SEBA-515416 format. One line per field, with one value per residue (C-alpha): x, y, z; residue number from 1. Coordinates in steps of 0.02 Angstrom, whole numbers. Layout:
# residues N
east [X  ...]
north [Y  ...]
up [Z  ...]
nr [NUM  ...]
# end
This chain:
# residues 82
east [-640  -468  -461  -380  -519  -650  -559  -548  -733  -777  -665  -751  -925  -895  -1024  -1012  -832  -717  -546  -412  -352  -189  -160  20  45  213  273  436  459  307  268  131  75  -53  -55  -166  -112  -218  -92  15  175  149  111  268  378  317  327  506  556  480  565  732  703  684  495  407  291  143  27  -156  -223  -402  -460  -397  -245  -93  82  239  400  466  305  296  351  191  90  164  83  -98  -116  -113  -280  -374]
north [-477  -486  -517  -689  -749  -698  -799  -951  -944  -922  -1069  -1184  -1141  -1147  -1263  -1394  -1433  -1422  -1351  -1367  -1193  -1155  -973  -912  -751  -664  -504  -409  -231  -134  -264  -393  -520  -659  -793  -943  -1114  -1268  -1396  -1413  -1440  -1281  -1184  -1248  -1210  -1029  -1008  -1072  -952  -807  -861  -870  -689  -637  -640  -706  -836  -942  -1059  -1092  -1261  -1290  -1333  -1164  -1224  -1108  -1176  -1077  -1101  -1236  -1337  -1331  -1512  -1562  -1493  -1627  -1767  -1823  -1768  -1585  -1602  -1662]
up [-316  -397  -584  -568  -450  -578  -710  -596  -556  -740  -785  -662  -724  -911  -991  -854  -904  -754  -791  -658  -618  -529  -480  -468  -369  -365  -284  -293  -232  -302  -435  -412  -540  -547  -681  -713  -774  -806  -745  -589  -688  -790  -631  -544  -696  -702  -514  -509  -648  -553  -392  -483  -536  -355  -336  -180  -257  -204  -298  -258  -313  -377  -201  -138  -41  -47  -77  -41  -139  -23  -52  -242  -258  -166  -311  -421  -319  -320  -138  -190  -279  -125]
nr [1  2  3  4  5  6  7  8  9  10  11  12  13  14  15  16  17  18  19  20  21  22  23  24  25  26  27  28  29  30  31  32  33  34  35  36  37  38  39  40  41  42  43  44  45  46  47  48  49  50  51  52  53  54  55  56  57  58  59  60  61  62  63  64  65  66  67  68  69  70  71  72  73  74  75  76  77  78  79  80  81  82]
# end
């Protein structure tokens, strides 16, 4: 299991407190990165910065749905959490 998935699972189980976890994955050439943010807006800000630097970026919402760069604006609506 990838490191970021372990963090997301741990986050969701911590003391009954549910933390919304957005996973940002980015790849460019040989470089791959995964970051975690607790809010959609923070995830989109980071993802857009990475995309501007030439990375191919996707965001996974707490429900497990993947969003590509052209769909990031959907993460800023309530529908993305369903």
